[in-house]
C-alpha positions in Angstrom: 203.6 -14.9 29.0 200.9 -15.0 26.5 198.4 -17.8 26.5 196.8 -18.6 23.1 193.1 -19.5 22.8 192.9 -23.2 22.1 190.5 -24.5 19.6 188.5 -27.2 21.4 185.5 -29.2 20.2 183.0 -26.4 21.0 185.0 -23.9 19.0 185.3 -26.3 16.1 181.6 -27.1 16.2 180.7 -23.4 16.4 182.9 -22.5 13.4 181.2 -25.3 11.4 177.7 -24.2 12.4 178.6 -20.6 11.3 179.2 -22.0 7.8 175.7 -23.5 7.8 176.5 -27.1 8.7 173.9 -28.7 11.0 175.5 -30.3 14.0 174.2 -31.7 17.3 175.2 -30.1 20.6 176.9 -33.4 21.7 178.6 -34.2 18.4 182.2 -35.2 18.9 184.9 -33.6 16.8 185.0 -36.7 14.6 181.2 -36.6 14.1 181.4 -32.9 13.3 184.1 -33.5 10.7 182.2 -36.4 9.1 179.1 -34.2 8.8 181.1 -31.3 7.4 182.6 -33.6 4.8 179.1 -34.9 3.8 177.8 -31.3 3.7 180.7 -30.3 1.5 179.6 -32.7 -1.2 176.3 -30.9 -1.6 177.3 -27.3 -0.8 177.6 -24.5 -3.3 181.0 -23.3 -4.4 181.2 -20.3 -2.1 180.3 -22.5 0.9 182.9 -25.1 -0.1 185.6 -22.5 -0.4 184.6 -21.2 3.1 185.1 -24.7 4.6 188.4 -25.2 2.7 189.6 -21.9 4.1 188.6 -22.9 7.7 190.3 -26.3 7.4 193.5 -24.6 6.0 193.4 -22.1 8.9 193.0 -24.8 11.5 195.7 -27.1 10.0 198.1 -24.2 9.8 197.5 -23.3 13.5 198.0 -26.9 14.7 199.6 -25.6 17.9 196.4 -24.1 19.1 194.1 -26.9 17.9 193.4 -29.6 20.5 194.6 -33.1 19.4 191.2 -34.6 19.0 190.0 -31.8 16.8 193.1 -31.8 14.7 192.9 -35.6 14.2 189.3 -35.3 13.1 190.2 -32.6 10.6 193.1 -34.6 9.2 191.0 -37.8 9.0 187.8 -36.4 7.4 188.6 -32.9 5.9 192.2 -32.7 4.8 191.4 -34.0 1.3 189.0 -31.2 0.5 190.0 -29.1 -2.5 
């Protein structure tokens, strides 16, 4: 049986940091998503597209994203376009 790597709050935070979003080590998934949404408003087009791609990837892979991370994405980042 194959076990998928789950996307937890640390993975989510690391992926956002890799895009250049400043986050605290103890930020919750909701705080990370809120900060990512605020960052999106001032980011350049390439950075915005990178965040949109990440959000689309994580939403498409809902089965491997932990519920608290998924809910934070849906609440704060699903409207990005």
